[in-house]
C-alpha angles and dihedrals in degrees: 000000000000117000125220135183110225127186100221140085114278126205131167116256092017126117118225136179117243118247117247092257096052092041091054095047099041104032104026101033102028092032095227117187136201109294095031117126135217141170117248129193131175102195093255093103135289129021137258134220111228134188123209107238105166135024129183133168095275106016145030138196133214137194116230106226111171141007129222115193096198111119096181092220121152122260088252134053118234127191110198117208102197123183106222124254133188131265126343094349092077092045089052094048092051094045095051095041089056092049088053092054106259110169100209139002123214113197112220141191123210142171094280097033107136095200127072116176116217115228095248091051099044100090094040091055094043090051088051092053091045087054089053088054092050092049090049090053091049089053101042100039099244111144101195108074112217116232119243104217122213116261118282131179115260092236092053093046094051089061093054128095104278134176121280100251109059123188131178122187102236141119110297104214093172090057092221125151105249091187094063110116091358115172128226092252107077140172118197122196119204121186130216128273090279092046130239116302119251090252092051090053090050090050090051090049090051088057094053102272118143120213113246118193113191107201130310098291126088111241125212116248091251093047097047098071091048093054094042095048091045090055092047091050089053101046100039101072128180 
């Protein structure tokens, strides 16, 4: 069945009217008809089976039939601190990080960050990225939608209250295993396309971040979170 995020309260055995967004996608684009079924979720936990019971030219109603409490989230929580990049690369990084179960994304600026949002564009761009997150949840089955947090400078963010296990993708000169004894509450820092500066890495280390070098090849900023989160999903078992 198709899955849709809907911003409304959901309760079993209650009839609701579809929001404009879901109505357009399901009824107008996918041409759903009375009797068709879909899965709805509102980001508050779990998902609901719904049956289309009434369709008019500009609206439609469904009956909520059953509830499934499974959120399909990983057994760990991961906050991704991602320095922003331009164009589709940022969209891609957010989409794939969501599919791999990240719990929250903090947008960051840094010395080599190639993107600087202007004040009048900030909210529009953040809303766009939040939409990317919602669409990724619709696709992958996760029912808790991660929040995309407004941009913050790396230096300011490092001083905030962050999870216990702190990892930064950077050269690991000490050749230590930063994943040894890692907890299930993780923060992962990914630099921009040009990488974090040496001073920024030192600053991260001073705030408890351990350098994590993944192989000998240099990963693109949109590839790095995918590889890192895939490894974390693999090593942190139930």
